[in-house]
C-alpha positions in Angstrom: -67.7 121.2 61.9 -67.7 117.6 63.3 -64.3 118.3 64.8 -65.7 121.2 66.9 -68.4 118.9 68.4 -65.9 116.2 69.4 -63.3 118.5 70.8 -65.3 119.8 73.8 -66.5 116.2 74.5 -63.0 115.0 74.7 -62.2 117.8 77.2 -65.2 117.0 79.3 -64.3 113.3 79.4 -60.6 113.9 79.8 -60.8 116.1 82.9 -62.3 113.4 85.2 -59.9 110.9 83.8 -57.0 113.2 84.5 -58.0 113.3 88.2 -59.2 109.7 88.5 -56.2 108.0 86.8 -53.6 109.1 89.4 -55.9 108.3 92.2 -56.6 104.8 90.7 -52.8 104.3 90.1 -52.0 105.3 93.7 -54.6 102.9 95.1 -53.3 100.0 92.9 -49.8 100.8 94.0 -50.8 100.7 97.7 -52.6 97.4 97.2 -49.6 96.0 95.4 -47.2 97.1 98.1 -49.3 95.7 100.9 -50.2 92.4 99.3 -48.6 89.0 99.5 -48.6 88.8 95.7 -45.7 91.1 95.1 -42.5 89.3 94.0 -39.9 88.8 96.8 -36.3 88.0 96.7 -36.1 84.4 97.9 -32.6 85.1 99.3 -34.2 87.6 101.7 -36.7 85.0 103.1 -37.6 86.1 106.6 -39.1 84.3 109.5 -42.9 84.7 109.5 -45.9 83.8 107.4 -45.4 82.7 103.8 -47.8 81.5 101.1 -47.1 78.0 99.7 -47.3 77.6 96.0 -47.1 73.8 96.1 -46.0 70.8 98.1 -43.1 69.2 96.3 -43.1 66.2 98.5 -43.5 65.3 102.2 -40.6 67.4 103.4 -40.2 70.1 100.8 -42.4 73.1 99.9 -42.2 75.7 97.1 -43.2 79.1 98.2 -45.0 81.6 96.0 -41.8 83.7 95.7 -39.9 80.7 94.3 -38.0 79.8 97.4 -37.8 76.1 98.3 -38.1 75.1 101.9 -36.9 71.8 103.4 -38.2 70.8 106.8 -35.5 70.7 109.5 -34.9 67.4 111.2 -37.1 65.1 109.2 -36.8 62.8 106.2 -39.9 61.6 104.4 -39.9 58.7 102.0 -39.1 59.8 98.4 -41.7 60.5 95.8 -40.0 62.8 93.3 -36.3 61.9 93.5 -34.9 61.5 89.9 -34.0 57.9 88.9 -35.6 56.6 92.1 -38.8 54.6 92.7 -41.5 56.1 94.8 -41.0 54.8 98.3 -43.6 53.3 100.6 -45.5 56.0 102.6 -44.0 58.8 100.3 -47.3 59.6 98.8 -49.0 59.5 102.2 -46.4 61.9 103.6 -46.9 64.3 100.7 -50.6 64.1 101.1 -50.3 64.8 104.8 -48.2 67.9 104.1 -50.7 69.0 101.5 -53.5 68.7 104.1 -51.5 70.6 106.7 -50.9 73.5 104.2 -54.5 73.5 103.1 -55.6 73.6 106.8 -53.4 76.7 107.1 -55.2 78.3 104.2 -52.0 78.0 102.1 -50.1 80.3 104.5 -47.6 78.7 107.0 -45.3 80.2 109.5 -41.6 79.5 109.0 -39.1 79.5 111.8 -35.4 79.1 111.1 -32.5 77.6 113.1 -28.7 77.8 113.0 -28.3 76.9 109.3 -30.4 78.8 106.9 -29.8 76.7 103.8 -28.8 73.1 102.9 -26.3 72.0 100.2 -29.1 72.1 97.6 -29.8 75.8 98.3 -33.1 75.1 100.0 -34.1 77.1 103.1 -34.2 74.9 106.2 -37.2 75.7 108.4 -39.7 74.5 111.0 -43.2 74.9 109.5 -46.1 75.8 111.7 -49.8 76.3 111.5 -51.2 77.6 114.8 -49.4 75.6 117.5 -48.8 72.6 115.3 -45.3 71.9 113.8 -45.4 70.0 110.6 -41.9 68.6 111.1 -43.0 66.9 114.3 -46.4 65.7 113.1 -44.9 63.9 110.1 -42.6 61.9 112.5 -45.4 61.3 115.0 -47.7 59.8 112.3 -44.9 57.5 111.0 -44.5 59.4 107.8 -41.0 60.6 108.4 -37.8 59.6 110.2 -36.3 62.0 112.7 -32.8 63.2 111.5 -31.0 64.3 114.6 -27.4 64.2 113.3 -27.7 67.7 111.9 -27.0 70.9 113.8 -30.3 72.3 115.1 -32.1 72.9 118.3 -31.6 70.2 121.0 -35.2 70.9 122.2 -36.6 70.1 118.8 -34.4 67.0 118.5 -35.9 65.8 121.8 -39.4 66.4 120.4 -38.7 64.6 117.2 -37.1 61.6 119.0 -40.2 61.4 121.2 -42.5 61.6 118.2 -40.5 58.8 116.5 -40.6 56.6 119.6 -44.4 57.1 119.8 -44.8 56.2 116.2 -42.6 53.1 116.6 -44.5 51.9 119.7 -47.8 52.4 117.9 -46.6 50.8 114.7 -47.7 53.8 112.6 -46.7 54.4 109.0 -43.1 53.4 108.2 -42.9 51.7 111.6 -45.8 49.4 110.8 -45.7 45.7 109.9 -43.2 44.7 107.1 -45.9 43.9 104.6 -46.9 47.5 104.4 -43.4 48.8 103.6 
């Protein structure tokens, strides 16, 4: 009669699990749907807050959904370009970008302009934490050159030109003495 003893126990254990399992699954589904962890289609990248998976270099980010983001209007010295040497101030630019992202808790705000993507299929964006724009800060600290020949906001171009003029006047970063380049 061992089977008779185990059968009622299974029923007693099974009834609470029958009720708890759907409730647990519904709670997990709600958590999944409301979390930043769910996979997203990089093609549908919208303006707003996004989690950064890693800093590729000073002017490129990889988001947790796999999308690559290139900062609009700036060009930092190279650190990861294939068949190219690491350029002066490239590691400093990448480190600055890493600190900016860390200060933002890994979540930055992306704002887009006229062109959504570049020829390398990277999203083009202004990257913010609070009121600070990473694009502008890199130029101001002499860790990037302003690239104003592309089609984007004239107001941002003015900000980047001013940041570059300030960096040149102060001799910061890439605008410093020749022996540091």
